[in-house]
VMD Tcl script that builds the backbone (N, CA, C; Angstrom):
set m [mol new atoms 270]
animate dup $m
set s [atomselect $m all]
$s set {name element resname resid chain x y z} {
  {N N MET 1 A 0.801 -1.168 0.055}
  {CA C MET 1 A 0.016 -0.036 0.070}
  {C C MET 1 A 0.920 1.226 -0.023}
  {N N VAL 2 A 0.401 2.232 -0.745}
  {CA C VAL 2 A 1.194 3.461 -0.817}
  {C C VAL 2 A 0.365 4.628 -0.308}
  {N N LEU 3 A 0.988 5.507 0.516}
  {CA C LEU 3 A 0.354 6.684 0.954}
  {C C LEU 3 A 1.085 7.924 0.245}
  {N N PHE 4 A 0.187 8.652 -0.389}
  {CA C PHE 4 A 0.710 9.928 -1.015}
  {C C PHE 4 A 0.336 11.022 -0.049}
  {N N VAL 5 A 1.347 11.940 0.197}
  {CA C VAL 5 A 1.040 12.955 1.089}
  {C C VAL 5 A 1.356 14.372 0.446}
  {N N ARG 6 A 0.572 15.279 0.767}
  {CA C ARG 6 A 0.802 16.687 0.341}
  {C C ARG 6 A 1.285 17.420 1.562}
  {N N LEU 7 A 2.454 17.752 1.581}
  {CA C LEU 7 A 3.122 18.466 2.734}
  {C C LEU 7 A 2.918 20.003 2.730}
  {N N SER 8 A 2.905 20.506 3.913}
  {CA C SER 8 A 2.925 21.928 4.204}
  {C C SER 8 A 4.110 22.563 3.664}
  {N N GLU 9 A 4.016 23.830 3.251}
  {CA C GLU 9 A 5.153 24.486 2.697}
  {C C GLU 9 A 6.360 24.488 3.831}
  {N N GLY 10 A 7.549 24.172 3.254}
  {CA C GLY 10 A 8.704 24.227 4.177}
  {C C GLY 10 A 8.884 22.867 4.948}
  {N N VAL 11 A 7.920 21.868 4.740}
  {CA C VAL 11 A 8.132 20.644 5.367}
  {C C VAL 11 A 8.705 19.618 4.290}
  {N N THR 12 A 9.660 18.825 4.862}
  {CA C THR 12 A 10.314 17.822 3.970}
  {C C THR 12 A 9.984 16.423 4.474}
  {N N LEU 13 A 9.748 15.570 3.417}
  {CA C LEU 13 A 9.474 14.175 3.801}
  {C C LEU 13 A 10.784 13.435 4.055}
  {N N ASN 14 A 11.197 13.310 5.297}
  {CA C ASN 14 A 12.462 12.633 5.556}
  {C C ASN 14 A 12.162 11.420 6.357}
  {N N ASP 15 A 13.194 10.636 6.775}
  {CA C ASP 15 A 13.029 9.361 7.512}
  {C C ASP 15 A 12.343 9.603 8.833}
  {N N ASP 16 A 12.589 10.602 9.545}
  {CA C ASP 16 A 11.878 10.966 10.773}
  {C C ASP 16 A 10.446 11.135 10.612}
  {N N LEU 17 A 10.010 11.865 9.618}
  {CA C LEU 17 A 8.589 12.107 9.352}
  {C C LEU 17 A 7.892 10.880 8.877}
  {N N ILE 18 A 8.574 10.116 7.975}
  {CA C ILE 18 A 7.951 8.821 7.579}
  {C C ILE 18 A 7.771 7.870 8.837}
  {N N THR 19 A 8.707 7.815 9.715}
  {CA C THR 19 A 8.577 6.943 10.877}
  {C C THR 19 A 7.428 7.487 11.784}
  {N N ALA 20 A 7.446 8.861 11.893}
  {CA C ALA 20 A 6.259 9.349 12.763}
  {C C ALA 20 A 4.850 9.055 12.092}
  {N N ILE 21 A 4.800 9.215 10.843}
  {CA C ILE 21 A 3.485 8.927 10.189}
  {C C ILE 21 A 3.110 7.423 10.368}
  {N N LYS 22 A 4.094 6.546 10.110}
  {CA C LYS 22 A 3.692 5.129 10.218}
  {C C LYS 22 A 3.444 4.726 11.612}
  {N N ARG 23 A 4.160 5.410 12.627}
  {CA C ARG 23 A 3.841 5.087 14.084}
  {C C ARG 23 A 2.413 5.551 14.387}
  {N N ARG 24 A 1.987 6.654 13.970}
  {CA C ARG 24 A 0.692 7.177 14.271}
  {C C ARG 24 A -0.390 6.351 13.636}
  {N N ILE 25 A -0.198 5.968 12.398}
  {CA C ILE 25 A -1.191 5.069 11.718}
  {C C ILE 25 A -1.243 3.754 12.476}
  {N N ARG 26 A -0.099 3.174 12.918}
  {CA C ARG 26 A -0.171 1.896 13.566}
  {C C ARG 26 A -0.889 2.043 14.895}
  {N N SER 27 A -0.666 3.199 15.597}
  {CA C SER 27 A -1.284 3.277 16.954}
  {C C SER 27 A -2.769 3.692 16.871}
  {N N GLU 28 A -3.124 4.377 15.849}
  {CA C GLU 28 A -4.552 4.846 15.770}
  {C C GLU 28 A -5.446 4.055 14.850}
  {N N CYS 29 A -4.785 3.166 14.065}
  {CA C CYS 29 A -5.578 2.231 13.259}
  {C C CYS 29 A -5.130 0.875 13.534}
  {N N THR 30 A -4.470 0.128 12.592}
  {CA C THR 30 A -4.030 -1.076 12.907}
  {C C THR 30 A -2.705 -1.270 12.069}
  {N N PRO 31 A -1.939 -2.234 12.444}
  {CA C PRO 31 A -0.716 -2.391 11.760}
  {C C PRO 31 A -0.846 -2.752 10.258}
  {N N ARG 32 A -1.976 -3.336 9.918}
  {CA C ARG 32 A -2.232 -3.619 8.405}
  {C C ARG 32 A -2.505 -2.410 7.569}
  {N N HIS 33 A -2.763 -1.210 8.258}
  {CA C HIS 33 A -3.091 0.000 7.643}
  {C C HIS 33 A -1.829 0.865 7.306}
  {N N VAL 34 A -0.644 0.281 7.854}
  {CA C VAL 34 A 0.570 1.066 7.709}
  {C C VAL 34 A 1.056 0.998 6.282}
  {N N PRO 35 A 1.306 1.907 5.523}
  {CA C PRO 35 A 1.757 1.816 4.159}
  {C C PRO 35 A 3.143 1.382 4.030}
  {N N ALA 36 A 3.380 0.642 2.899}
  {CA C ALA 36 A 4.751 0.206 2.574}
  {C C ALA 36 A 5.646 1.346 2.169}
  {N N LYS 37 A 5.035 2.339 1.425}
  {CA C LYS 37 A 5.693 3.447 0.989}
  {C C LYS 37 A 4.873 4.772 1.219}
  {N N ILE 38 A 5.716 5.788 1.529}
  {CA C ILE 38 A 5.053 7.038 1.726}
  {C C ILE 38 A 5.741 7.983 0.701}
  {N N ILE 39 A 4.978 8.729 -0.158}
  {CA C ILE 39 A 5.589 9.461 -1.224}
  {C C ILE 39 A 4.937 10.774 -1.154}
  {N N ALA 40 A 5.788 11.884 -1.197}
  {CA C ALA 40 A 5.234 13.299 -1.232}
  {C C ALA 40 A 5.010 13.737 -2.656}
  {N N VAL 41 A 3.809 14.315 -2.801}
  {CA C VAL 41 A 3.394 14.997 -3.995}
  {C C VAL 41 A 2.950 16.313 -3.691}
  {N N THR 42 A 2.959 17.231 -4.711}
  {CA C THR 42 A 2.594 18.632 -4.645}
  {C C THR 42 A 1.174 18.844 -4.724}
  {N N ASP 43 A 0.332 17.987 -5.296}
  {CA C ASP 43 A -1.085 18.087 -5.403}
  {C C ASP 43 A -1.761 16.787 -5.410}
  {N N ILE 44 A -3.004 16.649 -5.070}
  {CA C ILE 44 A -3.700 15.411 -5.065}
  {C C ILE 44 A -5.023 15.657 -5.927}
  {N N PRO 45 A -5.216 14.904 -6.987}
  {CA C PRO 45 A -6.500 15.097 -7.760}
  {C C PRO 45 A -7.716 14.914 -6.955}
  {N N ARG 46 A -8.622 15.888 -7.240}
  {CA C ARG 46 A -10.031 15.885 -6.608}
  {C C ARG 46 A -11.093 16.023 -7.574}
  {N N THR 47 A -12.288 15.614 -7.235}
  {CA C THR 47 A -13.428 15.932 -7.979}
  {C C THR 47 A -13.848 17.266 -7.812}
  {N N ARG 48 A -14.825 17.744 -8.547}
  {CA C ARG 48 A -15.297 19.163 -8.376}
  {C C ARG 48 A -15.923 19.294 -7.051}
  {N N SER 49 A -16.347 18.322 -6.425}
  {CA C SER 49 A -16.970 18.428 -5.077}
  {C C SER 49 A -16.035 18.244 -4.024}
  {N N GLY 50 A -14.697 18.114 -4.291}
  {CA C GLY 50 A -13.668 17.976 -3.373}
  {C C GLY 50 A -13.207 16.682 -2.904}
  {N N LYS 51 A -13.742 15.539 -3.435}
  {CA C LYS 51 A -13.317 14.243 -2.928}
  {C C LYS 51 A -12.093 13.841 -3.698}
  {N N ILE 52 A -11.224 13.140 -2.929}
  {CA C ILE 52 A -9.976 12.618 -3.556}
  {C C ILE 52 A -10.312 11.464 -4.467}
  {N N THR 53 A -9.573 11.496 -5.647}
  {CA C THR 53 A -10.004 10.468 -6.768}
  {C C THR 53 A -8.981 9.376 -6.626}
  {N N GLU 54 A -9.167 8.371 -5.813}
  {CA C GLU 54 A -8.203 7.343 -5.678}
  {C C GLU 54 A -8.161 6.482 -6.915}
  {N N LEU 55 A -9.227 6.195 -7.585}
  {CA C LEU 55 A -9.284 5.265 -8.696}
  {C C LEU 55 A -8.538 5.891 -9.937}
  {N N ALA 56 A -8.701 7.224 -10.054}
  {CA C ALA 56 A -7.945 7.805 -11.209}
  {C C ALA 56 A -6.361 7.716 -10.894}
  {N N VAL 57 A -5.960 7.994 -9.700}
  {CA C VAL 57 A -4.554 7.893 -9.348}
  {C C VAL 57 A -4.127 6.518 -9.531}
  {N N ARG 58 A -4.843 5.490 -9.151}
  {CA C ARG 58 A -4.503 4.081 -9.361}
  {C C ARG 58 A -4.281 3.721 -10.915}
  {N N ASP 59 A -5.167 4.324 -11.660}
  {CA C ASP 59 A -5.155 4.137 -13.114}
  {C C ASP 59 A -3.819 4.755 -13.630}
  {N N VAL 60 A -3.528 5.836 -13.313}
  {CA C VAL 60 A -2.260 6.538 -13.724}
  {C C VAL 60 A -1.032 5.852 -13.296}
  {N N VAL 61 A -1.011 5.338 -12.105}
  {CA C VAL 61 A 0.224 4.664 -11.549}
  {C C VAL 61 A 0.377 3.406 -12.395}
  {N N HIS 62 A -0.778 2.696 -12.732}
  {CA C HIS 62 A -0.640 1.566 -13.486}
  {C C HIS 62 A -0.559 1.710 -15.009}
  {N N GLY 63 A -0.517 2.911 -15.509}
  {CA C GLY 63 A -0.463 3.239 -16.777}
  {C C GLY 63 A -1.710 3.075 -17.660}
  {N N ARG 64 A -2.786 3.018 -17.082}
  {CA C ARG 64 A -4.115 2.860 -17.656}
  {C C ARG 64 A -4.721 4.230 -17.845}
  {N N PRO 65 A -5.552 4.334 -18.944}
  {CA C PRO 65 A -6.222 5.622 -19.263}
  {C C PRO 65 A -7.275 5.926 -18.167}
  {N N VAL 66 A -7.359 7.265 -17.906}
  {CA C VAL 66 A -8.324 7.685 -16.784}
  {C C VAL 66 A -9.569 8.129 -17.493}
  {N N LYS 67 A -10.681 7.527 -16.941}
  {CA C LYS 67 A -11.971 7.884 -17.487}
  {C C LYS 67 A -12.608 9.057 -16.708}
  {N N ASN 68 A -13.267 9.826 -17.316}
  {CA C ASN 68 A -14.011 10.984 -16.676}
  {C C ASN 68 A -13.023 12.036 -16.116}
  {N N LYS 69 A -12.031 12.368 -16.868}
  {CA C LYS 69 A -11.062 13.488 -16.399}
  {C C LYS 69 A -11.829 14.744 -16.306}
  {N N GLU 70 A -12.913 15.014 -17.086}
  {CA C GLU 70 A -13.703 16.180 -17.035}
  {C C GLU 70 A -14.392 16.362 -15.762}
  {N N ALA 71 A -14.582 15.300 -14.787}
  {CA C ALA 71 A -15.208 15.419 -13.539}
  {C C ALA 71 A -14.189 15.957 -12.471}
  {N N LEU 72 A -12.893 16.057 -12.910}
  {CA C LEU 72 A -11.961 16.509 -11.848}
  {C C LEU 72 A -11.804 17.956 -11.892}
  {N N ALA 73 A -11.521 18.489 -10.676}
  {CA C ALA 73 A -11.329 19.915 -10.432}
  {C C ALA 73 A -9.840 20.323 -10.912}
  {N N ASN 74 A -8.984 19.362 -10.734}
  {CA C ASN 74 A -7.565 19.639 -11.128}
  {C C ASN 74 A -6.960 18.433 -11.821}
  {N N PRO 75 A -7.407 18.170 -13.075}
  {CA C PRO 75 A -6.883 16.984 -13.853}
  {C C PRO 75 A -5.459 16.971 -14.031}
  {N N GLU 76 A -4.801 18.150 -14.109}
  {CA C GLU 76 A -3.394 18.283 -14.310}
  {C C GLU 76 A -2.563 17.565 -13.133}
  {N N ALA 77 A -3.217 17.456 -11.923}
  {CA C ALA 77 A -2.468 16.823 -10.858}
  {C C ALA 77 A -2.242 15.315 -11.132}
  {N N LEU 78 A -3.068 14.708 -12.031}
  {CA C LEU 78 A -2.775 13.379 -12.302}
  {C C LEU 78 A -1.328 13.062 -12.935}
  {N N GLU 79 A -0.859 14.062 -13.629}
  {CA C GLU 79 A 0.502 13.894 -14.201}
  {C C GLU 79 A 1.529 13.690 -13.136}
  {N N LEU 80 A 1.282 14.241 -11.926}
  {CA C LEU 80 A 2.275 13.955 -10.818}
  {C C LEU 80 A 2.494 12.465 -10.465}
  {N N PHE 81 A 1.506 11.681 -10.757}
  {CA C PHE 81 A 1.603 10.243 -10.382}
  {C C PHE 81 A 2.012 9.320 -11.458}
  {N N ALA 82 A 2.319 9.826 -12.647}
  {CA C ALA 82 A 2.849 9.001 -13.733}
  {C C ALA 82 A 4.361 8.826 -13.627}
  {N N GLY 83 A 4.834 7.653 -13.700}
  {CA C GLY 83 A 6.278 7.400 -13.736}
  {C C GLY 83 A 6.997 7.766 -12.481}
  {N N ILE 84 A 6.452 7.579 -11.309}
  {CA C ILE 84 A 7.126 7.762 -9.979}
  {C C ILE 84 A 8.120 6.603 -9.827}
  {N N PRO 85 A 9.380 6.936 -9.731}
  {CA C PRO 85 A 10.394 5.940 -9.689}
  {C C PRO 85 A 10.244 4.942 -8.544}
  {N N GLU 86 A 9.730 5.397 -7.373}
  {CA C GLU 86 A 9.597 4.478 -6.286}
  {C C GLU 86 A 8.490 3.390 -6.476}
  {N N LEU 87 A 7.677 3.642 -7.515}
  {CA C LEU 87 A 6.629 2.716 -7.768}
  {C C LEU 87 A 6.948 1.901 -8.974}
  {N N GLN 88 A 8.141 2.021 -9.621}
  {CA C GLN 88 A 8.413 1.187 -10.789}
  {C C GLN 88 A 8.895 -0.182 -10.323}
  {N N GLN 89 A 8.305 -1.191 -10.887}
  {CA C GLN 89 A 8.598 -2.547 -10.531}
  {C C GLN 89 A 9.780 -2.985 -11.437}
  {N N ASP 90 A 10.696 -3.797 -10.810}
  {CA C ASP 90 A 11.786 -4.234 -11.572}
  {C C ASP 90 A 11.463 -5.360 -12.504}
}
mol reanalyze $m
mol bondsrecalc $m
mol representation Tube
mol addrep $m
């Protein structure tokens, strides 16, 4: 499982922050909810009503075409998820 995070200005995703995020998820949810990878992005695609578009992100990550791009408030944000090196399989 991958967790994409949008960080506040001036915050860097480093090992300490990754550890803190994982620790908090483990303590407030369950160990199975702890992501294998945490990746910082500058924007997260949302629908016009403000909902995060997880399926569209999944399709982009897997190289599949995204249906209904016109329903997105910020379709350009999808480009941020294409070709992320940490997600490339060997």
